[in-house]
Each structure stands twice: as structure tokens, then as C-alpha cells.
Steps between C-alpha positions, in 0.01 A plus 500: 500500500823301520642429841738253660339171603649232725373148441608194693442147374549187703613235249598136501876469517559321169693558175340725239270703726704819465512463119124438492422812707746720308356368172150591610614860558689511169203361305296797620782749420515590868832607647618372838679768704632252757470124543635311799457129571601333823420193706251522784499311829334215306763338270226419247403865453670817380380858514519723193484872563419689182504878470347643185370836387157517340141602548274317744300318230806357326655391830172333600508304171861399566413393855212285372718343228769421759239319707419273203857371463499148649814524720370827654343424837386850607530856365498813715477859377670708769453831318252645746664348808739662744821314409852455618705501178872438469757486223858382551784644296872443463674802351866540406619859544827652388685581823852637476666527844446878523119457459444201729415698814239699302355184352495324839304794644237456228490125558441558872227760435307247290558219752674300228795266542836457323524134395817512287785738444781524245764763424261680260145405608270428791204267469203599713189308603186702563142392562182700529212650310558578133521876571790446742688283249451756221613785729816307591583445133449872429732602785767252383497604132750787539757252637447260211269200507678201346227237534157441655312177578151511652271226623172667410219581737366263762190595695275387779194674642531650845309337781149635549217430744288375207751222437488395866121496500476296178712212638 
């Protein structure tokens, strides 16, 4: 059965790693739903958060193949973990003056923030779980969505007693 999997890879911060990882997925005809790469607290390492949909066996193969790529230091499969997941989006919404109060009410309800405004549009920043981001887009559609830019999903497992005991 296909389900959404969240994989995190700690990789050496060097040119070509992203291309190598993406190529490994492409070579296996496996689609990446979301891919985010960012520095960690160690300037020599970056964290890749990969979200993909597939069955457990295929994802396990992908996880093992990722671990064989030389610049990959460690691979985590967070699929069965209790995670905090966040996506960040900038969205440009059509906002004529007569609709701005309505739109601002929606923005406030979603705990989003206006980051730019023009005579015809407002640009809004919103962060949260994917479901929240999708719901915000759906509510904004009737006003007219001009543009959307999303970061992709980042994730980290919640603290658990097992983690404290294992350290």
C-alpha cells in the first residue's frame, strides 16, 4: 500500500550531493513529493528532508540506496515517528480594496502574516503542516491566487523518553 514517507539524510555540505541524490531517485523512476535541503548547526553538514509516496518495501530500498551514497553521513526514516512537520508558503492573492477586510480576517484566522501589499494584491506568509497550507490555498482561491511559492516539508521527530534514555 502506498503511503507518504518522510526521510531525512544528513549529508556532507559539498557541490553535487543534491544532484546525486535526485539522480538516484530518478534512476529508480521514483517521484519525490517534496525535497528540502538546508544547513545544520555544523557548517560541514546539510540536512535533506525528502517526502515521497510509495510502499514500505520500495521506500526501504530507497533508504538503503541513499545510505550507500558517499557524501551521505546518516539516513533516518521518520515515517513511523511522531513528527513536527512544517511547510512555508508565500502566496499572492488578488485583493481589491473592497475585499481587503475579508481577506485580512482569513489571514488572521490562519495565523498568517501579510508581508507585502500593492494596489491589486497582498502577499501572505504562512507556515504549518501541509493540511493547513492546502486549506489556506482553498479558502483564497475565490479571491484569485496570482502566485504560490512553497519551501517543501521539513520535519523533526518530537522528543520522547526513549531518546532521553538512549543518550
